[in-house]
HTML snippet that shows the backbone in 3Dmol.js (N, CA, C, O; Angstrom):
<script src="https://3Dmol.org/build/3Dmol-min.js"></script>
<div id="view" style="width:600px;height:400px;position:relative"></div>
<script>
const pdb = `
ATOM      1  N   MET A   1       6.358 -11.172  28.606  1.00  0.00           N
ATOM      2  CA  MET A   1       7.639 -11.836  28.722  1.00  0.00           C
ATOM      3  C   MET A   1       8.446 -11.568  27.472  1.00  0.00           C
ATOM      4  O   MET A   1       8.224 -12.169  26.421  1.00  0.00           O
ATOM      5  N   ALA A   2       9.372 -10.667  27.608  1.00  0.00           N
ATOM      6  CA  ALA A   2      10.079 -10.167  26.443  1.00  0.00           C
ATOM      7  C   ALA A   2      11.262 -11.016  26.030  1.00  0.00           C
ATOM      8  O   ALA A   2      11.713 -10.917  24.889  1.00  0.00           O
ATOM      9  N   ASP A   3      11.770 -11.830  26.902  1.00  0.00           N
ATOM     10  CA  ASP A   3      12.933 -12.606  26.506  1.00  0.00           C
ATOM     11  C   ASP A   3      12.913 -13.981  27.153  1.00  0.00           C
ATOM     12  O   ASP A   3      12.036 -14.310  27.952  1.00  0.00           O
ATOM     13  N   ARG A   4      13.900 -14.762  26.783  1.00  0.00           N
ATOM     14  CA  ARG A   4      13.980 -16.152  27.244  1.00  0.00           C
ATOM     15  C   ARG A   4      14.117 -16.246  28.763  1.00  0.00           C
ATOM     16  O   ARG A   4      13.506 -17.114  29.387  1.00  0.00           O
ATOM     17  N   LEU A   5      14.917 -15.356  29.363  1.00  0.00           N
ATOM     18  CA  LEU A   5      15.122 -15.386  30.806  1.00  0.00           C
ATOM     19  C   LEU A   5      13.819 -15.090  31.553  1.00  0.00           C
ATOM     20  O   LEU A   5      13.516 -15.733  32.558  1.00  0.00           O
ATOM     21  N   SER A   6      13.054 -14.120  31.061  1.00  0.00           N
ATOM     22  CA  SER A   6      11.773 -13.806  31.697  1.00  0.00           C
ATOM     23  C   SER A   6      10.828 -15.000  31.640  1.00  0.00           C
ATOM     24  O   SER A   6      10.144 -15.311  32.616  1.00  0.00           O
ATOM     25  N   LEU A   7      10.797 -15.666  30.489  1.00  0.00           N
ATOM     26  CA  LEU A   7       9.944 -16.847  30.355  1.00  0.00           C
ATOM     27  C   LEU A   7      10.425 -17.968  31.269  1.00  0.00           C
ATOM     28  O   LEU A   7       9.613 -18.644  31.900  1.00  0.00           O
ATOM     29  N   THR A   8      11.728 -18.167  31.344  1.00  0.00           N
ATOM     30  CA  THR A   8      12.291 -19.186  32.235  1.00  0.00           C
ATOM     31  C   THR A   8      11.919 -18.901  33.681  1.00  0.00           C
ATOM     32  O   THR A   8      11.520 -19.802  34.419  1.00  0.00           O
ATOM     33  N   ASN A   9      12.054 -17.640  34.079  1.00  0.00           N
ATOM     34  CA  ASN A   9      11.707 -17.264  35.458  1.00  0.00           C
ATOM     35  C   ASN A   9      10.223 -17.469  35.737  1.00  0.00           C
ATOM     36  O   ASN A   9       9.855 -17.926  36.819  1.00  0.00           O
ATOM     37  N   ALA A  10       9.388 -17.141  34.793  1.00  0.00           N
ATOM     38  CA  ALA A  10       7.949 -17.335  34.983  1.00  0.00           C
ATOM     39  C   ALA A  10       7.614 -18.812  35.125  1.00  0.00           C
ATOM     40  O   ALA A  10       6.790 -19.186  35.959  1.00  0.00           O
ATOM     41  N   LEU A  11       8.243 -19.646  34.322  1.00  0.00           N
ATOM     42  CA  LEU A  11       8.002 -21.093  34.430  1.00  0.00           C
ATOM     43  C   LEU A  11       8.533 -21.631  35.754  1.00  0.00           C
ATOM     44  O   LEU A  11       7.902 -22.480  36.383  1.00  0.00           O
ATOM     45  N   ALA A  12       9.689 -21.137  36.174  1.00  0.00           N
ATOM     46  CA  ALA A  12      10.241 -21.568  37.460  1.00  0.00           C
ATOM     47  C   ALA A  12       9.348 -21.113  38.609  1.00  0.00           C
ATOM     48  O   ALA A  12       9.179 -21.838  39.589  1.00  0.00           O
ATOM     49  N   ASP A  13       8.779 -19.920  38.493  1.00  0.00           N
ATOM     50  CA  ASP A  13       7.853 -19.427  39.522  1.00  0.00           C
ATOM     51  C   ASP A  13       6.582 -20.268  39.596  1.00  0.00           C
ATOM     52  O   ASP A  13       5.905 -20.292  40.624  1.00  0.00           O
ATOM     53  N   ALA A  14       6.263 -20.956  38.502  1.00  0.00           N
ATOM     54  CA  ALA A  14       5.083 -21.822  38.465  1.00  0.00           C
ATOM     55  C   ALA A  14       5.422 -23.229  38.946  1.00  0.00           C
ATOM     56  O   ALA A  14       4.714 -24.189  38.641  1.00  0.00           O
ATOM     57  N   ASN A  15       6.513 -23.339  39.702  1.00  0.00           N
ATOM     58  CA  ASN A  15       6.943 -24.606  40.310  1.00  0.00           C
ATOM     59  C   ASN A  15       7.379 -25.647  39.280  1.00  0.00           C
ATOM     60  O   ASN A  15       7.211 -26.848  39.496  1.00  0.00           O
ATOM     61  N   ILE A  16       7.937 -25.186  38.166  1.00  0.00           N
ATOM     62  CA  ILE A  16       8.538 -26.094  37.195  1.00  0.00           C
ATOM     63  C   ILE A  16      10.045 -26.031  37.429  1.00  0.00           C
ATOM     64  O   ILE A  16      10.618 -24.956  37.600  1.00  0.00           O
ATOM     65  N   ASP A  17      10.667 -27.194  37.433  1.00  0.00           N
ATOM     66  CA  ASP A  17      12.107 -27.293  37.664  1.00  0.00           C
ATOM     67  C   ASP A  17      12.874 -26.321  36.779  1.00  0.00           C
ATOM     68  O   ASP A  17      12.524 -26.129  35.615  1.00  0.00           O
ATOM     69  N   ARG A  18      13.924 -25.703  37.331  1.00  0.00           N
ATOM     70  CA  ARG A  18      14.679 -24.665  36.620  1.00  0.00           C
ATOM     71  C   ARG A  18      15.254 -25.179  35.304  1.00  0.00           C
ATOM     72  O   ARG A  18      15.168 -24.485  34.291  1.00  0.00           O
ATOM     73  N   LEU A  19      15.836 -26.369  35.292  1.00  0.00           N
ATOM     74  CA  LEU A  19      16.396 -26.925  34.047  1.00  0.00           C
ATOM     75  C   LEU A  19      15.300 -27.163  33.014  1.00  0.00           C
ATOM     76  O   LEU A  19      15.481 -26.888  31.828  1.00  0.00           O
ATOM     77  N   LYS A  20      14.160 -27.677  33.477  1.00  0.00           N
ATOM     78  CA  LYS A  20      13.034 -27.896  32.561  1.00  0.00           C
ATOM     79  C   LYS A  20      12.489 -26.559  32.057  1.00  0.00           C
ATOM     80  O   LYS A  20      12.103 -26.440  30.895  1.00  0.00           O
ATOM     81  N   SER A  21      12.459 -25.561  32.930  1.00  0.00           N
ATOM     82  CA  SER A  21      11.990 -24.229  32.533  1.00  0.00           C
ATOM     83  C   SER A  21      12.871 -23.649  31.432  1.00  0.00           C
ATOM     84  O   SER A  21      12.376 -23.075  30.462  1.00  0.00           O
ATOM     85  N   GLU A  22      14.180 -23.806  31.595  1.00  0.00           N
ATOM     86  CA  GLU A  22      15.106 -23.300  30.581  1.00  0.00           C
ATOM     87  C   GLU A  22      14.908 -24.023  29.254  1.00  0.00           C
ATOM     88  O   GLU A  22      14.930 -23.405  28.189  1.00  0.00           O
ATOM     89  N   ARG A  23      14.716 -25.325  29.325  1.00  0.00           N
ATOM     90  CA  ARG A  23      14.514 -26.128  28.104  1.00  0.00           C
ATOM     91  C   ARG A  23      13.212 -25.725  27.406  1.00  0.00           C
ATOM     92  O   ARG A  23      13.182 -25.570  26.185  1.00  0.00           O
ATOM     93  N   ILE A  24      12.147 -25.558  28.177  1.00  0.00           N
ATOM     94  CA  ILE A  24      10.860 -25.149  27.600  1.00  0.00           C
ATOM     95  C   ILE A  24      10.977 -23.767  26.954  1.00  0.00           C
ATOM     96  O   ILE A  24      10.507 -23.556  25.836  1.00  0.00           O
ATOM     97  N   ALA A  25      11.607 -22.827  27.668  1.00  0.00           N
ATOM     98  CA  ALA A  25      11.771 -21.477  27.130  1.00  0.00           C
ATOM     99  C   ALA A  25      12.586 -21.501  25.841  1.00  0.00           C
ATOM    100  O   ALA A  25      12.253 -20.803  24.884  1.00  0.00           O
ATOM    101  N   THR A  26      13.651 -22.298  25.810  1.00  0.00           N
ATOM    102  CA  THR A  26      14.478 -22.408  24.613  1.00  0.00           C
ATOM    103  C   THR A  26      13.670 -22.969  23.448  1.00  0.00           C
ATOM    104  O   THR A  26      13.758 -22.456  22.332  1.00  0.00           O
ATOM    105  N   GLU A  27      12.897 -23.998  23.690  1.00  0.00           N
ATOM    106  CA  GLU A  27      12.083 -24.607  22.629  1.00  0.00           C
ATOM    107  C   GLU A  27      11.045 -23.624  22.095  1.00  0.00           C
ATOM    108  O   GLU A  27      10.822 -23.544  20.887  1.00  0.00           O
ATOM    109  N   ILE A  28      10.415 -22.880  22.996  1.00  0.00           N
ATOM    110  CA  ILE A  28       9.406 -21.897  22.564  1.00  0.00           C
ATOM    111  C   ILE A  28      10.057 -20.824  21.702  1.00  0.00           C
ATOM    112  O   ILE A  28       9.553 -20.500  20.626  1.00  0.00           O
ATOM    113  N   PHE A  29      11.170 -20.273  22.166  1.00  0.00           N
ATOM    114  CA  PHE A  29      11.830 -19.220  21.400  1.00  0.00           C
ATOM    115  C   PHE A  29      12.358 -19.727  20.066  1.00  0.00           C
ATOM    116  O   PHE A  29      12.287 -19.015  19.064  1.00  0.00           O
ATOM    117  N   ASP A  30      12.889 -20.955  20.036  1.00  0.00           N
ATOM    118  CA  ASP A  30      13.368 -21.522  18.768  1.00  0.00           C
ATOM    119  C   ASP A  30      12.209 -21.762  17.806  1.00  0.00           C
ATOM    120  O   ASP A  30      12.366 -21.582  16.599  1.00  0.00           O
ATOM    121  N   ALA A  31      11.055 -22.164  18.319  1.00  0.00           N
ATOM    122  CA  ALA A  31       9.906 -22.457  17.466  1.00  0.00           C
ATOM    123  C   ALA A  31       9.348 -21.191  16.809  1.00  0.00           C
ATOM    124  O   ALA A  31       8.919 -21.226  15.656  1.00  0.00           O
ATOM    125  N   ILE A  32       9.354 -20.079  17.542  1.00  0.00           N
ATOM    126  CA  ILE A  32       8.766 -18.864  16.977  1.00  0.00           C
ATOM    127  C   ILE A  32       9.784 -17.961  16.296  1.00  0.00           C
ATOM    128  O   ILE A  32       9.399 -17.002  15.626  1.00  0.00           O
ATOM    129  N   HIS A  33      11.055 -18.241  16.450  1.00  0.00           N
ATOM    130  CA  HIS A  33      12.111 -17.357  15.929  1.00  0.00           C
ATOM    131  C   HIS A  33      11.958 -17.066  14.439  1.00  0.00           C
ATOM    132  O   HIS A  33      12.051 -15.908  14.031  1.00  0.00           O
ATOM    133  N   ASP A  34      11.726 -18.084  13.623  1.00  0.00           N
ATOM    134  CA  ASP A  34      11.643 -17.902  12.176  1.00  0.00           C
ATOM    135  C   ASP A  34      10.269 -17.444  11.706  1.00  0.00           C
ATOM    136  O   ASP A  34      10.099 -17.124  10.529  1.00  0.00           O
ATOM    137  N   ASN A  35       9.297 -17.406  12.590  1.00  0.00           N
ATOM    138  CA  ASN A  35       7.943 -17.051  12.199  1.00  0.00           C
ATOM    139  C   ASN A  35       7.528 -15.659  12.642  1.00  0.00           C
ATOM    140  O   ASN A  35       6.357 -15.299  12.524  1.00  0.00           O
ATOM    141  N   VAL A  36       8.449 -14.884  13.140  1.00  0.00           N
ATOM    142  CA  VAL A  36       8.144 -13.542  13.622  1.00  0.00           C
ATOM    143  C   VAL A  36       8.749 -12.524  12.664  1.00  0.00           C
ATOM    144  O   VAL A  36       9.922 -12.619  12.301  1.00  0.00           O
ATOM    145  N   ALA A  37       7.937 -11.547  12.257  1.00  0.00           N
ATOM    146  CA  ALA A  37       8.424 -10.499  11.358  1.00  0.00           C
ATOM    147  C   ALA A  37       9.241  -9.483  12.152  1.00  0.00           C
ATOM    148  O   ALA A  37       8.874  -9.085  13.257  1.00  0.00           O
ATOM    149  N   THR A  38      10.345  -9.082  11.560  1.00  0.00           N
ATOM    150  CA  THR A  38      11.172  -8.058  12.190  1.00  0.00           C
ATOM    151  C   THR A  38      10.707  -6.680  11.717  1.00  0.00           C
ATOM    152  O   THR A  38       9.894  -6.565  10.800  1.00  0.00           O
ATOM    153  N   LYS A  39      11.233  -5.653  12.353  1.00  0.00           N
ATOM    154  CA  LYS A  39      10.897  -4.289  11.946  1.00  0.00           C
ATOM    155  C   LYS A  39      11.340  -4.054  10.501  1.00  0.00           C
ATOM    156  O   LYS A  39      10.639  -3.396   9.733  1.00  0.00           O
ATOM    157  N   ALA A  40      12.500  -4.591  10.134  1.00  0.00           N
ATOM    158  CA  ALA A  40      12.992  -4.450   8.753  1.00  0.00           C
ATOM    159  C   ALA A  40      12.048  -5.142   7.769  1.00  0.00           C
ATOM    160  O   ALA A  40      11.792  -4.619   6.684  1.00  0.00           O
ATOM    161  N   ASP A  41      11.528  -6.323   8.144  1.00  0.00           N
ATOM    162  CA  ASP A  41      10.565  -7.020   7.290  1.00  0.00           C
ATOM    163  C   ASP A  41       9.332  -6.158   7.056  1.00  0.00           C
ATOM    164  O   ASP A  41       8.844  -6.058   5.930  1.00  0.00           O
ATOM    165  N   LEU A  42       8.835  -5.542   8.109  1.00  0.00           N
ATOM    166  CA  LEU A  42       7.643  -4.704   7.997  1.00  0.00           C
ATOM    167  C   LEU A  42       7.913  -3.447   7.172  1.00  0.00           C
ATOM    168  O   LEU A  42       7.040  -2.996   6.430  1.00  0.00           O
ATOM    169  N   GLN A  43       9.099  -2.886   7.293  1.00  0.00           N
ATOM    170  CA  GLN A  43       9.440  -1.705   6.493  1.00  0.00           C
ATOM    171  C   GLN A  43       9.539  -2.055   5.016  1.00  0.00           C
ATOM    172  O   GLN A  43       9.099  -1.280   4.167  1.00  0.00           O
ATOM    173  N   GLN A  44      10.115  -3.220   4.698  1.00  0.00           N
ATOM    174  CA  GLN A  44      10.188  -3.661   3.301  1.00  0.00           C
ATOM    175  C   GLN A  44       8.788  -3.878   2.745  1.00  0.00           C
ATOM    176  O   GLN A  44       8.494  -3.493   1.613  1.00  0.00           O
ATOM    177  N   LEU A  45       7.931  -4.492   3.541  1.00  0.00           N
ATOM    178  CA  LEU A  45       6.554  -4.731   3.112  1.00  0.00           C
ATOM    179  C   LEU A  45       5.831  -3.406   2.880  1.00  0.00           C
ATOM    180  O   LEU A  45       5.108  -3.252   1.896  1.00  0.00           O
ATOM    181  N   GLU A  46       6.027  -2.461   3.782  1.00  0.00           N
ATOM    182  CA  GLU A  46       5.395  -1.149   3.626  1.00  0.00           C
ATOM    183  C   GLU A  46       5.869  -0.483   2.337  1.00  0.00           C
ATOM    184  O   GLU A  46       5.064   0.093   1.606  1.00  0.00           O
ATOM    185  N   HIS A  47       7.166  -0.559   2.054  1.00  0.00           N
ATOM    186  CA  HIS A  47       7.718   0.038   0.843  1.00  0.00           C
ATOM    187  C   HIS A  47       7.107  -0.600  -0.407  1.00  0.00           C
ATOM    188  O   HIS A  47       6.702   0.104  -1.332  1.00  0.00           O
ATOM    189  N   ARG A  48       7.042  -1.920  -0.431  1.00  0.00           N
ATOM    190  CA  ARG A  48       6.456  -2.616  -1.588  1.00  0.00           C
ATOM    191  C   ARG A  48       4.984  -2.271  -1.753  1.00  0.00           C
ATOM    192  O   ARG A  48       4.513  -2.085  -2.874  1.00  0.00           O
ATOM    193  N   MET A  49       4.253  -2.184  -0.642  1.00  0.00           N
ATOM    194  CA  MET A  49       2.828  -1.855  -0.716  1.00  0.00           C
ATOM    195  C   MET A  49       2.621  -0.423  -1.225  1.00  0.00           C
ATOM    196  O   MET A  49       1.696  -0.169  -1.997  1.00  0.00           O
ATOM    197  N   LEU A  50       3.473   0.504  -0.799  1.00  0.00           N
ATOM    198  CA  LEU A  50       3.361   1.884  -1.282  1.00  0.00           C
ATOM    199  C   LEU A  50       3.639   1.963  -2.778  1.00  0.00           C
ATOM    200  O   LEU A  50       2.977   2.714  -3.494  1.00  0.00           O
ATOM    201  N   LEU A  51       4.611   1.195  -3.251  1.00  0.00           N
ATOM    202  CA  LEU A  51       4.891   1.170  -4.695  1.00  0.00           C
ATOM    203  C   LEU A  51       3.715   0.604  -5.473  1.00  0.00           C
ATOM    204  O   LEU A  51       3.333   1.142  -6.512  1.00  0.00           O
ATOM    205  N   ARG A  52       3.147  -0.474  -4.973  1.00  0.00           N
ATOM    206  CA  ARG A  52       1.996  -1.081  -5.659  1.00  0.00           C
ATOM    207  C   ARG A  52       0.809  -0.142  -5.651  1.00  0.00           C
ATOM    208  O   ARG A  52       0.071  -0.061  -6.633  1.00  0.00           O
ATOM    209  N   LEU A  53       0.620   0.565  -4.555  1.00  0.00           N
ATOM    210  CA  LEU A  53      -0.471   1.523  -4.465  1.00  0.00           C
ATOM    211  C   LEU A  53      -0.276   2.659  -5.463  1.00  0.00           C
ATOM    212  O   LEU A  53      -1.236   3.100  -6.094  1.00  0.00           O
ATOM    213  N   ALA A  54       0.954   3.135  -5.612  1.00  0.00           N
ATOM    214  CA  ALA A  54       1.242   4.192  -6.580  1.00  0.00           C
ATOM    215  C   ALA A  54       0.976   3.709  -8.006  1.00  0.00           C
ATOM    216  O   ALA A  54       0.430   4.449  -8.825  1.00  0.00           O
ATOM    217  N   GLU A  55       1.363   2.464  -8.301  1.00  0.00           N
ATOM    218  CA  GLU A  55       1.094   1.895  -9.626  1.00  0.00           C
ATOM    219  C   GLU A  55      -0.397   1.786  -9.881  1.00  0.00           C
ATOM    220  O   GLU A  55      -0.870   2.111 -10.971  1.00  0.00           O
ATOM    221  N   LEU A  56      -1.128   1.338  -8.898  1.00  0.00           N
ATOM    222  CA  LEU A  56      -2.577   1.204  -9.027  1.00  0.00           C
ATOM    223  C   LEU A  56      -3.231   2.566  -9.228  1.00  0.00           C
ATOM    224  O   LEU A  56      -4.141   2.709 -10.045  1.00  0.00           O
ATOM    225  N   GLU A  57      -2.770   3.555  -8.490  1.00  0.00           N
ATOM    226  CA  GLU A  57      -3.306   4.902  -8.634  1.00  0.00           C
ATOM    227  C   GLU A  57      -3.074   5.421 -10.054  1.00  0.00           C
ATOM    228  O   GLU A  57      -3.958   6.038 -10.648  1.00  0.00           O
ATOM    229  N   HIS A  58      -1.889   5.169 -10.590  1.00  0.00           N
ATOM    230  CA  HIS A  58      -1.577   5.605 -11.956  1.00  0.00           C
ATOM    231  C   HIS A  58      -2.493   4.905 -12.968  1.00  0.00           C
ATOM    232  O   HIS A  58      -3.040   5.551 -13.862  1.00  0.00           O
ATOM    233  N   ARG A  59      -2.654   3.607 -12.827  1.00  0.00           N
ATOM    234  CA  ARG A  59      -3.510   2.859 -13.762  1.00  0.00           C
ATOM    235  C   ARG A  59      -4.946   3.351 -13.708  1.00  0.00           C
ATOM    236  O   ARG A  59      -5.590   3.505 -14.745  1.00  0.00           O
ATOM    237  N   LEU A  60      -5.455   3.599 -12.498  1.00  0.00           N
ATOM    238  CA  LEU A  60      -6.826   4.088 -12.378  1.00  0.00           C
ATOM    239  C   LEU A  60      -6.979   5.478 -12.979  1.00  0.00           C
ATOM    240  O   LEU A  60      -8.004   5.778 -13.592  1.00  0.00           O
ATOM    241  N   THR A  61      -5.984   6.318 -12.812  1.00  0.00           N
ATOM    242  CA  THR A  61      -6.030   7.655 -13.395  1.00  0.00           C
ATOM    243  C   THR A  61      -6.070   7.578 -14.918  1.00  0.00           C
ATOM    244  O   THR A  61      -6.841   8.295 -15.556  1.00  0.00           O
ATOM    245  N   VAL A  62      -5.251   6.721 -15.498  1.00  0.00           N
ATOM    246  CA  VAL A  62      -5.226   6.560 -16.951  1.00  0.00           C
ATOM    247  C   VAL A  62      -6.569   6.032 -17.440  1.00  0.00           C
ATOM    248  O   VAL A  62      -7.094   6.519 -18.442  1.00  0.00           O
ATOM    249  N   ARG A  63      -7.126   5.057 -16.758  1.00  0.00           N
ATOM    250  CA  ARG A  63      -8.427   4.510 -17.176  1.00  0.00           C
ATOM    251  C   ARG A  63      -9.522   5.559 -17.069  1.00  0.00           C
ATOM    252  O   ARG A  63     -10.361   5.677 -17.963  1.00  0.00           O
ATOM    253  N   PHE A  64      -9.519   6.312 -15.994  1.00  0.00           N
ATOM    254  CA  PHE A  64     -10.529   7.350 -15.817  1.00  0.00           C
ATOM    255  C   PHE A  64     -10.421   8.397 -16.926  1.00  0.00           C
ATOM    256  O   PHE A  64     -11.430   8.823 -17.487  1.00  0.00           O
ATOM    257  N   ALA A  65      -9.197   8.804 -17.235  1.00  0.00           N
ATOM    258  CA  ALA A  65      -8.999   9.784 -18.299  1.00  0.00           C
ATOM    259  C   ALA A  65      -9.464   9.224 -19.642  1.00  0.00           C
ATOM    260  O   ALA A  65     -10.056   9.951 -20.440  1.00  0.00           O
ATOM    261  N   SER A  66      -9.206   7.961 -19.897  1.00  0.00           N
ATOM    262  CA  SER A  66      -9.646   7.331 -21.147  1.00  0.00           C
ATOM    263  C   SER A  66     -11.166   7.322 -21.244  1.00  0.00           C
ATOM    264  O   SER A  66     -11.725   7.615 -22.302  1.00  0.00           O
ATOM    265  N   VAL A  67     -11.817   6.995 -20.174  1.00  0.00           N
ATOM    266  CA  VAL A  67     -13.280   6.987 -20.158  1.00  0.00           C
ATOM    267  C   VAL A  67     -13.811   8.398 -20.397  1.00  0.00           C
ATOM    268  O   VAL A  67     -14.793   8.577 -21.117  1.00  0.00           O
ATOM    269  N   MET A  68     -13.176   9.387 -19.803  1.00  0.00           N
ATOM    270  CA  MET A  68     -13.622  10.767 -19.984  1.00  0.00           C
ATOM    271  C   MET A  68     -13.473  11.206 -21.447  1.00  0.00           C
ATOM    272  O   MET A  68     -14.344  11.895 -21.978  1.00  0.00           O
ATOM    273  N   VAL A  69     -12.374  10.808 -22.098  1.00  0.00           N
ATOM    274  CA  VAL A  69     -12.168  11.152 -23.508  1.00  0.00           C
ATOM    275  C   VAL A  69     -13.244  10.502 -24.369  1.00  0.00           C
ATOM    276  O   VAL A  69     -13.810  11.157 -25.245  1.00  0.00           O
ATOM    277  N   VAL A  70     -13.532   9.243 -24.137  1.00  0.00           N
ATOM    278  CA  VAL A  70     -14.546   8.531 -24.915  1.00  0.00           C
ATOM    279  C   VAL A  70     -15.917   9.165 -24.691  1.00  0.00           C
ATOM    280  O   VAL A  70     -16.653   9.404 -25.648  1.00  0.00           O
ATOM    281  N   LEU A  71     -16.262   9.435 -23.443  1.00  0.00           N
ATOM    282  CA  LEU A  71     -17.564  10.048 -23.163  1.00  0.00           C
ATOM    283  C   LEU A  71     -17.678  11.443 -23.780  1.00  0.00           C
ATOM    284  O   LEU A  71     -18.737  11.803 -24.294  1.00  0.00           O
ATOM    285  N   THR A  72     -16.613  12.223 -23.735  1.00  0.00           N
ATOM    286  CA  THR A  72     -16.634  13.551 -24.358  1.00  0.00           C
ATOM    287  C   THR A  72     -16.863  13.428 -25.859  1.00  0.00           C
ATOM    288  O   THR A  72     -17.638  14.190 -26.439  1.00  0.00           O
ATOM    289  N   GLY A  73     -16.192  12.473 -26.481  1.00  0.00           N
ATOM    290  CA  GLY A  73     -16.387  12.233 -27.919  1.00  0.00           C
ATOM    291  C   GLY A  73     -17.812  11.825 -28.225  1.00  0.00           C
ATOM    292  O   GLY A  73     -18.390  12.290 -29.207  1.00  0.00           O
ATOM    293  N   MET A  74     -18.383  10.973 -27.412  1.00  0.00           N
ATOM    294  CA  MET A  74     -19.764  10.527 -27.637  1.00  0.00           C
ATOM    295  C   MET A  74     -20.738  11.691 -27.478  1.00  0.00           C
ATOM    296  O   MET A  74     -21.683  11.819 -28.257  1.00  0.00           O
ATOM    297  N   ILE A  75     -20.517  12.530 -26.484  1.00  0.00           N
ATOM    298  CA  ILE A  75     -21.407  13.673 -26.271  1.00  0.00           C
ATOM    299  C   ILE A  75     -21.300  14.649 -27.433  1.00  0.00           C
ATOM    300  O   ILE A  75     -22.318  15.142 -27.919  1.00  0.00           O
ATOM    301  N   LEU A  76     -20.087  14.936 -27.883  1.00  0.00           N
ATOM    302  CA  LEU A  76     -19.914  15.844 -29.011  1.00  0.00           C
ATOM    303  C   LEU A  76     -20.526  15.279 -30.283  1.00  0.00           C
ATOM    304  O   LEU A  76     -21.111  16.023 -31.069  1.00  0.00           O
ATOM    305  N   ALA A  77     -20.401  13.972 -30.497  1.00  0.00           N
ATOM    306  CA  ALA A  77     -21.017  13.346 -31.671  1.00  0.00           C
ATOM    307  C   ALA A  77     -22.529  13.419 -31.572  1.00  0.00           C
ATOM    308  O   ALA A  77     -23.202  13.682 -32.568  1.00  0.00           O
ATOM    309  N   ALA A  78     -23.069  13.190 -30.390  1.00  0.00           N
ATOM    310  CA  ALA A  78     -24.517  13.261 -30.212  1.00  0.00           C
ATOM    311  C   ALA A  78     -25.016  14.680 -30.445  1.00  0.00           C
ATOM    312  O   ALA A  78     -26.069  14.870 -31.052  1.00  0.00           O
ATOM    313  N   ILE A  79     -24.285  15.665 -29.976  1.00  0.00           N
ATOM    314  CA  ILE A  79     -24.690  17.068 -30.185  1.00  0.00           C
ATOM    315  C   ILE A  79     -24.672  17.392 -31.682  1.00  0.00           C
ATOM    316  O   ILE A  79     -25.560  18.086 -32.176  1.00  0.00           O
ATOM    317  N   ARG A  80     -23.686  16.904 -32.385  1.00  0.00           N
ATOM    318  CA  ARG A  80     -23.571  17.193 -33.821  1.00  0.00           C
ATOM    319  C   ARG A  80     -24.779  16.653 -34.595  1.00  0.00           C
ATOM    320  O   ARG A  80     -25.235  17.278 -35.553  1.00  0.00           O
ATOM    321  N   TYR A  81     -25.288  15.503 -34.183  1.00  0.00           N
ATOM    322  CA  TYR A  81     -26.388  14.879 -34.935  1.00  0.00           C
ATOM    323  C   TYR A  81     -27.765  15.254 -34.386  1.00  0.00           C
ATOM    324  O   TYR A  81     -28.774  14.715 -34.841  1.00  0.00           O
ATOM    325  N   LEU A  82     -27.820  16.159 -33.428  1.00  0.00           N
ATOM    326  CA  LEU A  82     -29.116  16.650 -32.966  1.00  0.00           C
ATOM    327  C   LEU A  82     -29.760  17.480 -34.081  1.00  0.00           C
ATOM    328  O   LEU A  82     -29.070  18.168 -34.833  1.00  0.00           O
ATOM    329  N   PRO A  83     -31.068  17.405 -34.174  1.00  0.00           N
ATOM    330  CA  PRO A  83     -31.722  18.226 -35.209  1.00  0.00           C
ATOM    331  C   PRO A  83     -31.564  19.707 -34.883  1.00  0.00           C
ATOM    332  O   PRO A  83     -31.715  20.137 -33.739  1.00  0.00           O
ATOM    333  N   HIS A  84     -31.260  20.463 -35.917  1.00  0.00           N
ATOM    334  CA  HIS A  84     -31.113  21.908 -35.737  1.00  0.00           C
ATOM    335  C   HIS A  84     -32.442  22.578 -36.058  1.00  0.00           C
ATOM    336  O   HIS A  84     -33.159  22.129 -36.952  1.00  0.00           O
ATOM    337  N   SER A  85     -32.766  23.606 -35.368  1.00  0.00           N
ATOM    338  CA  SER A  85     -34.036  24.260 -35.639  1.00  0.00           C
ATOM    339  C   SER A  85     -33.913  25.469 -36.505  1.00  0.00           C
ATOM    340  O   SER A  85     -34.917  26.115 -36.809  1.00  0.00           O
TER     341      SER A  85
END
`;
const viewer = $3Dmol.createViewer("view");
viewer.addModel(pdb, "pdb");
viewer.setStyle({}, {cartoon: {color: "spectrum"}});
viewer.zoomTo();
viewer.render();
</script>
């Protein structure tokens, strides 16, 4: 039931008085109107999520590179202090 008229007709087909059917359909649509996400809402959310994902990817890349630099330094220091034969 995509719209108010379809819902009204379905209620009327279920032997509910036409005026009552219209009132019920109106109340249902008014109740859910503010709680339904629009396509624009979903696109904004997608955009924000993509930005956050890009930020997270950048932070993880920086952390990984930092760990690699530290580990490389530790390995080189360990090699330097190995006994030479």
